[in-house]
C-alpha positions, -999 to +999 in steps of 0.1 A: -006-294-325+006-271-351+002-278-387+040-276-403+044-278-440+068-309-454+093-282-459+093-273-424+094-307-412+122-315-435+144-283-429+141-289-389+149-325-388+177-318-416+186-283-413+210-268-438+241-245-434+241-251-397+273-238-378+293-202-381+316-192-411+353-182-394+364-148-400+330-140-417+325-111-439+293-098-420+272-110-389+239-108-380+231-112-344+191-109-332+170-120-307+179-133-272+183-166-254+162-151-222+133-140-247+131-177-264+140-170-297+178-161-310+201-162-343+232-157-354+237-155-392+271-151-409+280-145-444+311-151-468+307-126-496+327-118-527+343-084-526+342-080-560+307-090-570+289-087-535+275-121-544+270-141-511+291-172-514+281-189-483+259-185-455+256-205-423+236-197-388+233-208-353+195-203-337+179-213-304+144-217-307+116-239-319+112-258-350+097-228-373+130-210-364+154-233-374+136-241-403+131-205-410+168-201-403+178-229-427+154-214-453+171-181-452+205-192-458+192-215-488+175-183-504+205-161-502+233-178-510+243-170-550+224-135-546+239-102-544+237-082-512+214-060-532+193-091-540+191-105-507+178-072-488+148-073-508+139-105-490+112-103-466+095-122-439+065-130-461+093-142-487+109-170-459+072-180-446+064-186-487+097-205-494+088-230-461+051-235-480+036-215-450+042-210-412+014-211-386+003-176-379+018-184-344+050-190-355+054-160-380+075-142-356+105-168-367+101-158-404+105-120-390+138-129-367+154-145-403+145-111-418+161-090-388+193-112-387+195-108-425+191-069-426+215-067-395+242-088-417+238-065-444+243-035-423+273-048-407+288-057-443+281-022-455+298-008-421+267+005-407+261+008-369+239-019-354+201-009-354+193+000-313+159-015-304+159-003-271+145+028-249+161+061-262+164+050-300+129+034-300+103+030-273+098-006-257+064-014-256+063-050-245+090-054-216+088-092-218+100-097-251+118-063-259+097-054-287+096-018-297+072+004-311+089+006-346+091-031-347+051-031-342+042-005-365+068-025-395+052-057-387+016-040-393+025-022-426+045-052-441+023-079-430-012-059-429-021-070-393-052-057-378-057-076-345-034-073-314-035-112-318-018-108-354+008-086-340+016-113-311+018-136-337+045-117-356+065-100-333+055-120-296+047-085-280+017-092-258+023-130-255+031-133-218+021-109-192-004-092-216+002-056-197+014-041-229-018-052-251-035-021-246-008+003-260-002-023-289-041-019-293-035+019-296-005+017-318-027-004-341-058+021-343-033+051-349-015+032-374-048+024-395-064+057-388-031+077-404-034+050-433-070+057-440-069+093-447-036+093-464-030+111-495-069+120-495-068+153-518-081+183-501-083+214-518-064+244-508-072+255-477-094+225-463-123+229-481-149+203-480-143+169-502-157+166-535-183+140-540-155+117-560-132+122-528-158+115-502-168+083-521-133+072-522-128+077-487-158+061-475-149+029-496-114+031-483-128+035-444-153+008-451-129-016-462-098-011-440-119+000-409-152-014-407-152-045-424-124-061-405-141-053-371-173-069-381-156-103-400-138-107-364-171-114-350-183-136-381-202-108-397-197-082-428-205-056-449-208-045-483-212-009-500-244-004-521-242+029-532-236+064-519-254+097-528-236+126-514-238+124-479-262+095-478-241+060-477-261+027-484-247-004-470-258-042-466-250-061-438-238-098-443-230-128-421-241-128-383-248-092-389-278-099-413-308-101-393-291-094-362-312-078-332-282-053-328-277-043-363-294-010-357-268-001-329-239-014-353-251+005-382-255+040-364-232+032-331-203+021-352-205+024-390-222+057-394-198+066-363-170+057-379-177+073-416-188+109-394-154+109-377-130+098-408-150+113-439-177+139-429-197+148-400-227+153-422-230+115-434-259+093-427-259+056-433-288+034-441-290-002-442-304-021-477-325-051-470-326-074-502 
């Protein structure tokens, strides 16, 4: 049974702003009943001030979908279109006092409905989330690569399970999970090496640059993998190509720690920082 906040329970049992505005100024229609979740958001907007005077919704989905949709309408009423455009799925979840990880996709559906309604109000063409415009990764739920990447970026997702929770991708037949894992890996590899200052001509990193990048790789690439298995790692020191680390959690004293040290930690730093790096474990 899901652990819902009191606000989620309240907005599920007594949802606000249910219905559809007649001749609305903006419409956002997202999701699909076939996929299990759908939301239609309609807005009444003051044309002079662009203040959202009223918002109503119709949704097909679970308690979280109803509560998220209701919360969204309450959050945007009284805001200008520009102010409403800054609302994210995190804001919706926070307004609700949190959502179970497995239900975060409901807050994303709300955010997408709002984006679609604002685009409709501004006269923009509807975003096409289909093959030809975006590559469909999860056929079961029609989730595209761009939607997955957006969810990773906005919510700092690091596991396939996290992506499933936020987008539903991979939550049915599971055939797309290897592709999701590939997208996840490629995204964080790019992030790990983003904005790393290299000298003109691709010369070697300075010592300060090497230290900064090594710290980033350990935090973003290595630590999450170890934590997933109950372990952890702490960067102790860096002396040119020598990196000193300390294992924590289940990694501490593990018979396979030597393999983890060289086969994973060192290999990852060699791959993404410098091929000359050597990693040593500090025991104290």
